[in-house]
MARKE-138586 format. One record per residue: x, y, z of N, C-alpha, C in turn. Coordinates in steps of 0.001 Angstrom, whole numbers, plus 524288, in hexadecimal, padded with zeros to 5 digits. Atoms other than C-alpha are relative to their C-alpha. Layout:
N
XYZXYZXYZ ...
***
This chain:
431
7FEA37FFCC804FE540154F883CCF44804D27FD1D7FEBD 7FA868038B80261547974EC95CCA3F801CA801BA7FCC1 7FF087FE6480558550854F0C9CC0137FF7F7FBC27FCD3 7FEE080492804F9550214EAA8CB3D4802E77FCC07FFC2 7FB71803A6800335588F4DE61CB27E8024E802A27F971 7FDE67FECE80125564334E19ECA951801627FD187FA9F 7FD288032D803A55662A4D9C5C9C5180463801C37FC7F 7F9BD7FCC980293573C74D9B9C93887FD778041B7FC02 801437FA458032456CA94E29EC8A207FCE7803DC7FE8F 804277FBF67FDD8564E84E9EFC90DD800DA806957FDEF 7FC9F7FBA58015B56F874F567C8F937FE988019F7F970 800D17FD178042656E094F4DAC83037FC757FE137FB31 805407FF0C800F75608F4F3F0C800B7FDBC805B280137 801197FA357FD2B5606F5000DC89638017F805807FA92 7FEFF7FBC4803C45696D506E7C7ED07FC1B800397FAC4 8037E8025980340560AE50353C74627FB9B803E37FFF4 803B27FF0B7FEE85551550912C7ABA8024D806A57FED1 7FEF07FC1A8004755DA651582C7CC0802BA8032C7FB57 7FF637FDA3805D6562EB516C6C6DDD7FBD5803C87FDF8 802DA8029F802635577C513E9C6A7C7FAE88068E801BD 802B27FA617FCB2551705218CC72FD80440804587FEBE 7FC9F7FAE7802DF55D4352980C6D5C7FEA6803437FD00 7FE897FF198067E55B2452BF5C5EC38030E7FE9B7FCCB 7FC4E801F4803D155FF452A4DC5297807BE803317FFDB 7FBC77FD958009356AE55341DC52BA802C07FE3D803DE 7FC06800557FC28570285312EC6040802797F93E7FE25 7FD9A8042380241570B7522B3C5B86803737FF377FD7C 7FB877FF41803935780152488C513880552801DD802A3 7FB567FB1F7FF50581BF53034C560C802557F90E8043E 7FCC9802AD7FD67584C9523DCC61C5802727FC4E7FD32 7FDFD80536802315853551770C59BB80659802417FC10 7FA447FFF1800B75918052026C52F7802D9800E380282 7FD5C7FF347FB7D595EA5245AC5EFB804967FA9E8017B 7FD748056F7FE165996F515A9C6290801F57FBE67FBFB 7FDDB8029B804A359DB75124FC53E07FC9F7FAF67FFA1 8036F803E6800BA59200509E6C52F0800307FF787F8BE 7FDF57FFC3806835937A502F1C45387FABC801E77FC2A 804057FF0D802EB586E45055EC40217FDB5806797FF5E 800C47FA207FE98585705139FC44E180371802B77FC32 7FAB87FE408007B5939C516B3C3F3E7FE25802897F8F6 802838005B806AC58BBD5148DC30C17FE05807957FE8C 8042D7FABD8008458415522C2C31F6803058048C80160 7FFA07FB267FEDB584F75306CC30CB7FEF28016380331 803637FCED7FB5A5821653A18C3AEC7F8477FFCA7FF34 805317FF73800D75760353AE8C34047F9F97FAB17FDAA 803CD803CE7FFE05721152D5AC32F9801817FC967FC70 7FF318029980413576A8528B2C2642804B27FC257FF4F 7F9F1800E9800A95802951F34C21898025D800677F902 7FF2E7FC5D804455887851EA7C14D87FB997FF427FBDC 803F5803178046057C2951672C0CC77F9E58045B801F5 8042D7FF107FDF95730052024C13B47FD2C7FDFD803BC 8034D8008B7FC0756C7F51849C1D798004E801328044B 8015D7FD307FCF35663B51D84C2775802107FA9A805F1 800D58048A7F9E256A0951903C36A17FBB27FE898032E 802B28022E7FCC5563325102FC3E10800437FF8F804AB 7FDAD801397F93E5623451293C4DB77FF2E7F99C80051 802758039A7FD3555AA350623C4DF28049A7FAAD8003A 7FD778035B80127564DD4FEE7C494A80673800C980281 7FB1B7FC617FCA357070506EFC503F800577FF6A80396 800D7800E77FC3D569E750540C5D53804697FD3F80260 7FE90803917FD8156B9F4F85EC5FE4808177FEE87FFCA 7F8AC7FF268013D57B4D4F95FC5A6F80218802E7804BC 7FCBA7FEE37FAA157F49502D0C64A47FD00800C8805AB 800AD8028B7FABD578744FDE5C6E56802E47FD50802B1 7FCE1803957FE7457F4E4F3DCC6E1980506800ED8018C 7F94D7FF467FFFF58D034F88AC6E808001E8064F803AE 7FEBF7FD287FDC058BD3504CBC74888004980115805BE 7FCC17FF397F9D4591D650995C82E37FC72802F7802E4 801247FB827FBD158C1451062C8E2B801AC804AE7FE8E 7FD6D7F99E7FF9C595A051B46C8DA6800BF801F17F99A 803617FE3D8064F5921251C55C7E807FE288034780019 804DD7FE237FF4F5861051DD0C806D80073804FE80202 7FEC47FC7D7FCDD588EE526BAC8A248014C806517FCD5 7FD217FD3E801BB5945952FCCC83757FDCF8020E7FA15 801FE7FE97803A258E6C52ECEC75F67FA538025D8001A 804307FE0D800B4581B4531FCC79067FFD280662804F4 7FFD37FBDB7FDF05855753E68C82F57FE6C805257FE43 801057FC317FFBA57E5454B6AC806C7FF487FED07F992 802FD8006E805A2578A554705C74227FB177FE107FF5C 8057D802307FED156B6754042C78A17FB2C805C58023A 803837FDF47FECD55D71548ABC79927FEB6800A380355 8003E7FFF27FA1255A7654EEEC85C07FACD7FE308018C 80504802C47FE1154A9B54846C840B801BD7FBEE7FEC7 801FC804A07FF67550E253CF2C81EA801247FD4280539 7FEF6800227FCA154EBB53484C8E5F801647F71C80088 80033806D58001D552BA52414C914880193800558050B 7FEB18025E7FC385536551C61C9D697FF737FAA6801F0 7FE77806717FFFC557D6511D2C9C938033D7FD478040E 7FCF1804517FC0455D295051FCA55C80612801A97FEED 7FB137FE947FFE156BD65091ACA0107FFFB804EE7FE91 7FE727FB048024456B92515F5C99177FAEA804B68019E 805977FC437FF2C562A8521E6C9D0380182806BC7FDF3 7FF677FA4A8043E5620453010C949D7FB938037B8024B 803027FC867FEEF55DBD53AE1C9AC280278806237FED6 7FF037FB1A8026F55F3A549C0C95A7805737FFA37FE11 7FA60800E380457567FB5460EC8ADB803D87FD75801F0 7FA25802797FECF5724853F71C928C7FE877F91680074 8008F805857FD9D573EF52FB5C9204803167FF5C804E6 7FCF8800077FCE45774C529E5C9CA9801577F7A8801C9 7FFF5806BC7FF0A57A395197BCA13A7FED67FFCA80616 803DA7FFE47FB4B5706F51836CAD1C7FAF17FF707FF44 8047A8018780005563F15158CCAFD07FD158030480626 803457FE7E7FB63557FD51B82CB69E7FD087FECC8028B 8043B802AD7FDDB54FE65117DCB84D7FD617FFB680529 801AC7FF7D7FB81550DA510E2CC6A07FC0E8047C80218 803A47FC097FFFF54BD651DCFCC7F37FB8D7FFE37FE20 80600801898026453FC551B11CBDBF7FDC27FBFA8031B 8010D805467FAF553E6750EEDCC6AE7FE2380274804A0 804217FE217FA8E53C3851753CD37D7FCB8802A07FDF5 8041D7FD6B80050533F752097CCD4A7F98E7FCDB7FDB3 80477804738010752B3E5145ACC7AC7FE8D7FFA580465 800458039D7FAB052C8F50DA0CD5C27F9EA80566802FD 804997FD277FD2F5261151BD6CDA6E7F9D97FF757FE3E 806687FFA6801F75193B51BB7CD1A27FED87FB978024E 802D68054A801265180E50CBDCD3D97FB3F801AD8052A 803547FF0D7FBBC5126B51239CE2E97FAC4803177FF34 805CA7FBAB800BC50BFA51E82CDD3B7FCE47FF057FA4F 805558005E804745030351791CD1BE800767FB14800B9 7FEF0805887FF49504C45090ECD55C7FE077FD3F7FBB3 802D48032B803A94FCD5500A6CCC4E7FFAE804267FAB7 7FEEB7FD498049B4FBC050AFACC1E8803C0800BB7FD65 7FA427FF00801835090B50D8DCC104802C07FB047FBDF 7FFE2803EC80471509C14FF90CBAC87FD058003F7FD5F 803D180207803804FE2F50153CB39A803B8803547FBA7 7FE307FC55803CA503B450D90CABBC805337FDC67FE67 7F96080026801935125850A0FCAC4F7FDD57FAB57FBA5 8027F804428040850C984FB82CA5B97FC55800EC7FC89 803838013D806F6502A5500B2C9BD4806618051E7FBCD 7FAD77FD8C8030750FF050B7AC97A4803457FBF47FE7E 7FB4280277802C2517BB50086C94DF7FE1C7FAC67FDEE 80300802FF8027C50C2F4F620C8F66800CC802A67FAC1 803817FD95805E9509765014CC84F180538800507FCD6 7FB757FEB2803365171D506AEC82F38063F7FD367FF36 7FB5B804BE80126521134FB05C83F77FD227FA527FD48 80399806DF8025D517114ED66C82427FE6B803047FA9A 8009F7FE8580442511A74F50AC787B7FF7F804517FC63 7FB5A7FC07804BB519F34FF26C72117FD5A802DF7FCF5 804C57FAC0801C150F9850942C711B801E1805CA8029A 7FD717FCF37FD295174F514A8C74AE7FF28806037FEBE 800177F984800D35121352080C6E6C7F8A57FFEC7FEEA 806317FE957FF2D5026A52710C70757FDC27FB2680267 8023E805747FEEF5023651B4AC78717FD8B8021E80923 801E77FDBE7FAA14FCA65257EC865D7FBD97FC787FFDC 806AD8032E7FE014EEC951F57C85E8801987FC287FDB0 80081805798010C4F36951207C82DE801D97FF7D80646 7FEE28028E7FC3E4F9C4511D9C8F4F7FD95801B380327 8024D8002D7FB384F22C51859C97797FA877FD75800A7 8037A80400800004E71550EA0C9329801B67FB6280290 7FDA6806C37FBE74EEDE501E9C96CF800CE802A8804C3 7FFEC7FFC57F9D14F15550877CA33F7FC827FEEE803C6 803A2802CB7FE634E474509ACCA62C7FDA77FAA1800AD 801E8806437FF6B4E15C4FBCCCA2C4803877FD628039B 7FCD5801D27FC504EDC24F950CAC257FC798015A8044E 801AA800347FB214E5704FE7DCB6EC8024B806D88022B 7FC037FA767FDF74EE1850D85CB7057FAE580411800DB 802C67FB887FECC4E72851847CBE2C8052A803C37FFEA 7FC807F91A7FECC4ED28527A4CBD22803057FE717FACC 7FF6C802008043C4F2D252254CAEFC806058033980072 7FC467F9F7802E04F98B53129CAC43802BC7FFAB80403 7FCA17FEEA7F8124FF79531FACBC7E8041F7FBD17FEB1 7FD17804217FDD7504BA52638CBA9D806317FE647FA98 7FB608008E8032250B5A52812CACE5804D3804448004A 7FCB77FE347FEE35108F532F4CAFBB80502800768043A 7FA7E8011C7FC905187A52E48CBB3B8029A7FC4B7FD9F 7FB2480203802DD51CA15249ACB3D380331802057F985 7FCAC7F9E480330520C952ED5CA94980500802CB8028D 7FC857FD0B7FBC052736537C8CB5C9804207F9BA8007C 7FD88802847FE8952E57529D0CB8A98055D7FDD17FC1E 7FF2380179804C25331F528E9CAAF7801177FA9C7FE19 8022B8035C801C652E2C51BD1CA98E7FCBD7FF407FB38 802677FE56805905264252136C9D7280092804017FE13 7FEE07F9D58052C526B352C85C94157FB607FFC07FC4B 802C37FECC8017351C72532C5C8F2B7FE9E805417FCBE 7FFAF7FC148029651A1553C5FC84CD7FAA98010A7FC3B 806AD8000A8007C50BB354061C82507FC007FAA17FDA3 80422803F27FEBA5037C535CBC7DE9805797F8EE7FDF6 7FCED804178010D5102C52BF4C7E89801CB7FD288056B 800477FF8D7FA62513CC524A0C88C4806967FA6F7FED9 7FD8180406800CE51F9551A99C88AE805AB7FFB38042A 7FD55803CB7FC995298851297C916C805DE800F37FC6C 7FC43800B4800055368A51541C8E3D804CB7FBD27FE4F 7FDF4805C87FF5853EA450997C8833803C57FE25803C7 7FB2E8006E7FC0C54A5850B73C902E7FD817FDD480623 8026F800EE7FA9E540BA50AAFC9D057FC1C7FA477FF5C 8026F804C87FF4E5389B4FFB9C99848001F7FB2580374 7FFBD801B07FD1D53E894F67DCA0357FF897FEF980552 7FE907FD9E7FACC53EEC4FE4DCAC9C7F9257FFB880118 805A37FE527FFE752F865009BCA9A97FDFC7F8BC800F2 8008D8057F8007252E704F171CA6698011D7FCD1805BD 7FD668017E7FB2B536704EDDBCB35F7FB11801AF80506 8021F7F9817FC4552E6A4F81ECBBB57F9E27FC037FEEE 8057D803748008D5201C4F1C2CB5C0800F87FB7A803D9 8011B804947FEF8523704E454CBA7C8003A7FFC58049D 7FFE1800FB7FBA8527D14E6DECC58E7F8D6800F380460 804417FD867FD4B51B1D4EF70CC95B7FB577F9AD7FE5E 804E38021E801B1511E94E4A6CC317800817FBBF80425 800668037B7FCD5517924D9BDCCBAA7FF278023A80690 800E87FC947FA7B516954E343CD83A7F8477FF6D8001A 8055E7FF788004F507D54E396CD40A7FCFB7F9A780088 800C8805407FEF8506AE4D5C8CD1C1801537FDC180402 7FF368017E7FC5250A7D4D123CDECA7FF2D803D8805E6 801857FBE17FC25503AC4DB12CE8F37FDAC7FD038042D 8014D8022C7FBFF501E84D8B6CF48E7F89F7FDB9801EC 804A6801927FEDC4F5EA4CFA4CF5D37FA33801EF8041A 8041B8000F7FA444EA134D292CFDF57FD9D7FA91800AB 80242803847FFDA4E6C44C6A9D04277FC537FEA980356 8046F7FEA67FD774DA4D4C1F3D09457FFB97FEBA805A8 7FE0F800C67FA6E4DE5E4BE40D15A3803C280338802A1 7FC557FB817FDB34E6FB4C9F8D185D7FC32803EE80079 802C07FBA37FE094DB8B4D29CD196E7FFF8802E18032E 8003E7FF247FA944D8A14D2F5D26A57FBE88037E80098 806B57FDF17FF034CBA44D8F1D2C2D8029A8040980550 7FEA57FED37FC7C4D2774E1B0D37C47FABE8020E80429 805F0800BC7FCDD4C8004E325D440B7FEA1805F37FFDB 8000D7FB417FF684C8C04F2D8D42147FA0F801887FC50 801D77FF5B803204C2434F15BD34CB7FC6D801AA7FF1C 805797FB88800874B7944FC47D32168006380154805F7 800337FDC87F97D4B89150023D402C7FEB78058D80135 7FF6D7FB3F8004E4B96350F5BD3C057F9FD7FED07FD50 8043F80165801164ABB750B11D36327F9967FF6380399 80396800547FCAE49FE2510E7D3C8C7F9A77F9F17FF72 80472802F78018B4937750590D3D198028F7FB7D7FB87 7FF3D803EE806C3493284FC0BD30DD8021A7FBE8802F3 7FD09802EF7FEEF497E24F158D3AFF7FDD17FC657FDFF 80130804BF8036548F744E560D34A7803FB800C97F99A 7FEF27FF9F80543495644EA71D26AF8064F7FD3E80092 7F9B77FF327FDD54A3FB4ECA1D2D277FE8F7F80C800D7 7FDE2805137FCE34A2484DD30D331D7FDAA7FC357F9A4 8016580437804F049AE64D704D253280756801FE7FC0F 7FC1A7FF4C803014A6E94DD47D1DDE8047D7FCE480197 7FB59802B87FCA44B04C4D885D27E48019F7F9BD7FE6F 8010080554801234AA3C4CB04D25A58021A7FEB07FAF8 7FD7D80258805B94AD0A4CAABD16058039A800AC7FFF0 7F9568008C800D84BA594CE27D17C0802047FB58802FD 7FD1E803D47FD6C4BDA04C4B7D21567FFD57FAB67FE30 802B3804B2801874B4714B941D1B32801998017F7F961 7FF2280043807794B8874BCD2D0B277FBCC7FFA17FF9A 8035F8035C8035E4AB594BC19D09167FFD2804537FA1E 8013A7FD11804A94A74E4C11FCFB4A7FBB8804188009B 803247FBB17FF734A12D4CD5DCFE2180227805AE7FDD4 7FFAC7F946800F94A03D4DC30CFA057FDEA803D0802F7 802117FB167FC6749D264E815D00B080029806047FC8A 801237FB468018B497EA4F44ACF95D7FE598045C80444 800517FC6B7FBF84985A4FF36D021C7FD00806697FE9C 801277FBE8803E648F3850B03CFD717FD90803F380456 802C67FA6A7FC4148C8351912D050A80320804F57FEBC 7FD437FBC48006148EFB52653D04FE8057D8019080038 7F95D8022F7FE3849BC752B4CD0542800C1801E8806AB 7FD7F7FDB17FB1A4A24552CC9D128C7FBE17FC1D804F3 801BC803E17FC0C49ABE52063D190F804237FC028021B 7FABF8042E7FE494A13151431D1EA5802257FC587FB91 7FB9F80278805484A43450D99D106680454801317FEAC 7FB287FDA5800684B06651523D0FA0803387FCB4803EA 7FB9F803037FB0F4B48451097D1CAF801DB7FC387FFEF 7FFD08052E802E64B10F50307D17CA8053F7FF5E7FE34 7FC8580144803E74B997502ABD0E3F8044C801F9800DA 7FB5A7FE327FD7F4C57E509AAD15D08013F7FBE28039E 7FF40803627FD844C46350098D1FC8802157FB9A7FE87 7FEA88051C804D94C4B04F491D15AE805A2802367FD73 7F8B27FFCC801E54D1EA4FB5DD108E803F07FFD1802CD 7FB1A801697FC484D8944F930D1C49800F07F8637FF09 7FC41802B0800FB4D8864EB95D18458038D7FD7E7FD3F 7FB1A803B1803554E2D44E2D9D117A7FD027FDC67FD4E 803648041E803FF4DCE14DD3DD051A7FC8F803707FE15 805707FCFF801924D4DA4E95ED0260801E6803197F9B0 7FF327FA4C803CD4D6474F239CF4587FAA38027B7FFD6 803CA7FAF3800A84CEEA4FDE5CF3BD801E7802C37FA2F 800BF7FD80803254CAD45043DCE8177FB2B8068E8000A 803207FC33800B84C2DA51075CE4A37FC83800737FA95 802CB8016F8043F4B7DB50F74CDB4B8000D803217FAC8 7FF237FB86803C54B9A351A9BCD34B8061C800657FEE8 7F87C7FFA8802774C91351931CD0FF8033B7FA457FEAB 7FE90805148003C4C8E550A7CCCFA97FF117FC9F7F9CC 8011480160804FC4CACD5052ACC33B7FF397F7587FE83 7FE2B805957FEB94C9014F588CBEAD804D47FBE87FF92 7FBEA802DB7FF5F4D64E4F180CBB698026A8017780334 7FC797FD9D7FAB34DA2A4F99DCC5C37FDBE7FB1F804F6 8031B801FD7FC9C4D0284F1CBCCEA0802497F91E7FE6A 7FEAF807A38012A4D3AA4E30FCC7C1805E07FFE78008E 7FAF27FEBD800064E2254E7AFCC725801C47FFC680703 7FEFC7FF7C7FAEE4E0054EAC9CD6C97FFA57F8B380412 8013B803A47FDFE4DA2F4DD0CCD8AC803C77FB99801A3 7FBC3801C78012E4E43E4D59BCD149805AF7FF47804A5 7F98C7FDBF7FD024EFB64DCCACD9877FE8A7FD858052E 7FF357FF847F9464EA604DDE6CE7547FD867F96980276 801378042F7FDFA4E03F4D1B9CE7047FC3B8013A80502 802997FD897FAAE4D8D34D97ACF2C17FC617FB2280221 803CC802F87FF244CEDB4D2C6CFA9D7FB2A8025E80150 802AD7FDEF7FF9C4C8204DEA4CFB8B7FF648057C7FD6C 7FF727FCDF800AB4C3BC4E97BCF5237FE83803DB80116 803A27FA847FEF14BDA74F873CF7A280063801467FCF2 8017C7FCE8804EF4B7C84FEDDCEC527FE43803D3801F5 802A07FDB58001E4B54250C70CEFFE7FE0F8038F7FB1F 801EB7FD82804894AD9B51589CE8577FD0C7FA757FC2A 7FF01804D88021A4A7F850709CE33A7FB86805427FA41 8038A7FE24802C349CBC50FB2CDC7A802DB802A57F9D5 7FD237FAFD8014D4A6FA5186BCD4F4803197FBF67FB73 7FC97805B08037E4AE2550AEECCCE47FE0E800427FB5D 800217FEA3803F64AF6450B13CBEDF7FD097FBA87FDF8 803AF806BE802054A71D4FDD5CB70E8057C7FD9D800E2 7FBA2805017FF824B2694F735CB408802517FE3A805CC 7FF50802497FADA4B7184F784CC2477FAAE7FC1C8022D 80377803C47FD454A9834F176CC5B88002E7FA477FBDA 800358066A802F04ABFB4E509CBBD98037A7FD8280341 7F9938030B7FAE94BA704E1BECC4EC7FC4E7FF8680352 802108016A7F92E4B1884E1E8CD1B77FC377FBA67FDFE 801CB804F1801864A6744DB75CCBBD802947F82E7FFAF 7FED3805818016A4AE144CF9BCC7AE8017A7FD5A8058B 7FD9D8027C7FC2A4B63B4CEBCCD3847FC247FF1C80650 80444803617FCAB4AA964D003CDC417FD037FC38801DF 8042F8047E800804A1F44C638CD7ED8032A7FB088014F 7FBD7805A38019B4ACE54BB17CD3ED8059C801D6803A8 7FA9F7FF5E7FD184B9A14C134CD9E8805637FEED7FB3E 7FBA57FFBE803E14BF554C191CCDC3802F0805A67FDF5 7FC357FC33803244C9474CB55CC7148023D7FDA37FC84 7FF8E80137805794C90E4CC4DCB9DB804D2804E37FBF1 7FCF07F9A78018E4D5754D677CB2517FF8B7FB1A7F80B 7FEA98009D807624D5634D371CA0FA802648056E7FEBE 7FC347FAE1802824DE974DD21C9C23803827FCAF7F95D 7FA868022D8052F4E7D34DB60C90A0804277FE908027E 7FB7C804B97FF254F1154D09DC923E7FFD97FFCA8047C 7FFDA800437F91B4EC7D4D0EACA10F7F9537FDD9801BA 8058A801B47FFA94E2094C832CA5C28012B7FA9880555 7FDFA8039A7F8FE4E1D94C32ECB53B7FB648014D801BC 804548007F7FBB74D6774BF53CBDED801C57FC718055E 7FD88802327FA9F4D5654BAC5CCB9C7FA0680132803BF 8059B800487FB294CB6B4B879CD7228042A803A98046C 7FF557FDA07FD1F4C9E94C2ECCE0F07FD3D7FF84804CF 80281801E67FC114C44D4BF32CEEF27FEE980874800D0 7FF877FA647FEE24BF964CF1ACF0057FA90800A98021C 803B17FE1C7FD644B7694D76DCF8A67FFB8804897FE68 7FF997FBE4802974B1A34E36FCF2A87FD71803A0803D8 801DF7FAAD7FB954AE0D4F0FECFCF27FFA3804AB7FAC3 801B37FA92802824A78D4FA83CF2D37FD048049980245 801B97FB457FDB04A45F508CCCF8307FFDE800637FB22 800327F9F98043449E105137BCF14D7FAE8802E18018A 804D57FBFF7FBAF4927E51DB8CF6137FCEB7FE527FCB2 803458018D8004548A0051792CED798005A7FA257FBC9 800BC803168022C4861150A44CE6F67FE2E800C17F9DD 8017B800178058F47F0E51144CD9A5802497FEB57FC27 7FCE78002B805B8489B951072CD176803657FBA2801C1 7FC538065F7FFD548F505025ECD5617FE557FCD67FBC2 80223803F68057C48C424F9C0CC8A77FC387FC04803C9 80275806627FD664825B4EFB8CCD95800CD7FB828000B 7FF188068A7FE9A489D44E4E1CCAE5804928011380263 7FA367FF887FDB0494AB4E938CD1867FD42800698070F 803677FEB77FC1D48B074EE31CDD907FE197F9927FFF7 80122805097FDD9485704DF20CDD1F804DF7FCF180202 7FD0F8010A7FBA64911C4DA8FCE150802AB7FFC480602 7FE007FDE57FD3F491A34DFFACEBA37FC417FC49804C6 80569801B77FE434843B4D7EACEF8D7FE74801A980524 802D87FCFE7FB4D480644DA2DCFD48803CF801A88028E 7FA0A7FD817FDC248D5B4E085D006B8004A807667FF27 7FFD87FBC97FF924887E4EEA6CFEC97FDF68022D80402 800BC7FC5E7F98C487234F918D0AEA8000D802E47FF57 800BC7FCB5800CC481185042DD09647FF81801FA8064F 7FF8F7FBC67FC9D4865250F76D14027FE9D805928018F 8018A7F9DD801B54802251BBAD184E80415802268019F 7FC797FABF7FCC74850352837D1CC3801427FDE9804C2 7FEEE800D87FAE648B56527AAD28DB7FD958052D8035F 802367FBBA7FAE04830553037D35A8806FF80414801AC 7FB1E7FD9D7FF2B48C38539F4D3A818032B7FD8780587 7FD32802017FBDF4903653245D462A803987FAC67FE2F 7FCEF8044C804004938A52614D3D6980405804D07FCAF 7F9A67FD35801B849C885306DD35A8802FF802D9803C8 7FB547FCCA7FCA04A393537A2D4243802F57F98080169 7FB7E8052B7FDE44A6BF528A2D468C801A77FE097FB6C 7FC1D8031C804974ABF3522A4D3923803E2803FB7FF9D 7FC697FC37800764B3F65308DD36F7802337FC67804C1 7FB3D8000E7FAE74B97F52E8AD455C805347FAE7800D0 7FD5980710801A34BB1A51FA3D434E8061D801D07FC29 7FCA07FE898047B4C294521ECD3743805678048F7FFB1 7FAC67FDD97FF1B4CAA552DACD39C48038C7FFC280489 7FAD7802597FB1B4CF145293AD4698804BB7FAC57FFFB 7FFFB806658009E4D25951B4AD400B80564802EF7FB05 7FC858041E804A04D90051E6BD332B8020E8074B8007A 7FC2C7FA8C7FFAB4DD1852F5CD355C802498013980518 7FEB87FE907FB3E4DFFD52D66D42357FE248040E802FC 801887FAEE7FDC64D815539CED46017FE5B7FDEC804EF 804408022B7FA664D38353B9DD563F7FCB47FF8F7FEAE 8058F7FF8C800FD4C701537A2D587E7FCE780646800B8 8041F7FCFB7FE364C29154420D5E6780096803CD7F975 7FE367FE4C802634C87854A2DD52377FBA97FF397F90F 801AC804D18062B4C29F53E5ED46A67F9C5803C5801FA 804847FFC97FE584B594540A9D4E547FCD98066B7FD71 801727F9588020E4B41B550CFD4C1C801D8800177FA0F 800858012B808204B89E54CC0D3C2B7FC077FFF37FEAA 805AB803B07FF7A4AD79543EED3DCE7FCEC803B87FE9B 803B17FCA17FFE74A4A554EEAD41378008A8042F7FDA3 7FDC17FBD9802A04A9F255A1CD3A86800007FDA57FA3B 801228008F8059C4A8FC55337D2D187FA337FC767FEA2 8055B8008B7FED149B9554F49D30587FF058033C7FFBA 803C27FD797FF694968755A2CD324E80233805EB7FC77 7FCB67FA40801F54A078563EFD2A94801827FEA57FAAF 7FD5D804AC8044F4A46355A4ED1F3E7FCB37FC097FC72 8030B8044F8018D4A0E954FD6D178F7FF4F7FAFA800B0 80183805D57FB8749BDA54404D1EDF802BE7FB027FDFC 7FCED8038B801E54A6C153C1FD1A7C803FF7FF8980168 7FBC9801427FDA24B11A53580D213080506800667FB80 7FBA07FF69803274BA70537F6D1661802518064E7FFC6 8001E7FB9A7FF034B7DD5451ED18D48039F801CA80580 7FD1A7FFA57FA9E4BB94542E5D2830802D07FED47FF2D 7FB7D80398802E34C6FB53CA9D2238803C4804607FF2B 7FB527FC32803AC4CC18547F6D1B7180236803B98032B 7FEEE7FA057FC194C9B95533ED2713803197FBC580372 7FAA3802EC7FCCF4D2FC54877D305B803537FFEA7FD3B 7FCA5801C0802834DB74547A0D2554801C08048980197 7FFFC7F8D7800DE4DC5E55774D25008033B8027180541 7FDEA7FE4D7FB484DF5F558CBD33A880589800F37FF21 7FB4F801267FCC04EBBB55DB8D388B801A17FF9B80322 7FF018019E7F9834EA7C55C73D453A7FA467FF3080194 8045F802417FE7F4DF6355506D4CE07FCC6802CA803C8 802E47FD007FE664D79555F8CD50CD7FB6B801B5800B5 804777FD4C7FE014C9CF564F5D532E801198042B7FA88 7FF7D7F9CC8064D4CD37571C5D4AC08022F7FE977FB38 7FDC8800BA806034D3C456A46D40BD7FCFC7FE347FD82 804EF8030C8046A4C7F6561C3D3D607FF8F804B57FF09 8026F7F9CF800F34BFD157073D3D91803A0801977FAA4 7FDB37FE55803054C9A257574D35AE8007D7FCF37F9D5 7FFFF8021F8037C4CA6856B3AD2C557FB5F7FF097FD6D 8059480043802274BABA569CAD2A097FFC7805B27FDCF 802D07FBB8801C54B9A35787CD28CF802DE7FF4E7F937 7FCE180069805844C5845775FD1CE47FDCA7FD607FBAD 802548044C8038D4BD9356C8AD15B17FA298008A7FF1B 804D17FE4E803F04AFDC571DAD165980114806CA7FE74 7FE537F7F9803474B64F58103D121D800E67FF057F98C 7FDED800BB8050D4BBEC57A4ED05DA7FC6F7FC207FDEF 803EA803D2805134B0F356F58D02647FB7C8034F7FE3F 8050B7FDBE801904A75B57A03D01D27FAA67FF8380519 8051E802C17FBE249FA4575FED0EC47FEB9805A68031F 7FF8F7FAD17FBD94A2BA58564D13757FD438048B7FD08 
***
């Protein structure tokens, strides 16, 4: 987090914000305490000899120009309400005490921790708060407005991110009102600019760097002709797409898992992807390969994005004050339990690349589990074999279930495998 550059009038400008936050009575007493001529004209009730009312908007610029830091601290000592808060670059008011100094580094550290937690969602939600509260100057009954803008920017888990921003003291929320305190707007703007610069300059997925390792698809039993076909497509950068269809726990999931090892692959899940999020990912990462699981569950607006990029390689985005387009050489691998709910126009984009996977036989299932568990979960071969057999006969015939058994093991022994299987059967209603 880089500091906001200080200008000669920064401190005076922040004093004005501080005085505006303190209230009418405090401003009058402060002005009289430092002998400011305009303030001295008025009595403690705020009237002058001609019964003119004290105008704080006139007094604030005058006081801010001449008051010193020492005067602010001494004259306002123990006179400020406990509920007031001010977290500026030069002054901090907390628990009724004013001091010269800043808590910006602490706030900045809190915001930085949220970057790894929320990633692009943080930019979207904080950017929406800034757009509505600062740019549009809408600070009352604006919660739904901020939420709508955040979703337009691709935000997910809006409430969770907003709560974390509130805890980080970047925003203040009161029922239906959201605001960014005026004194920390420069900090928020600097933070947002740095986030956007980082997002605009990500590590790109260059086509020549994708690489096809020799052991790609090694853990998948059979399908040798399809493995060879996919490898050829990726190496030669052919304009082809693949739709893998089959019941749960067939090889389609393992194909996607293996593809995820490659550089230049972007992973998404149909039930959780949005049009805005997918479009932003295309612009940000420029992937070579999109692996889209649960393709039969994608929203209709995502279909529109896929239709354009799969057919013409075009990615378009049209938003308020934001229009951009690009060409993307993309291969799409979609996977689903059925193609019944895949829109016909999207299904046609896969052309001849639709492959239907039959359920595993017992022999194939055991071999796949053995390969997967020894390779990815580091399970000894004999224990991996036992897990596969117990899963096939005692639990659901799903590689993921076998993986779950493996990850629950406290030690790699047959007795421990049997214990886990009995536990799962007992609490799954199978016993």
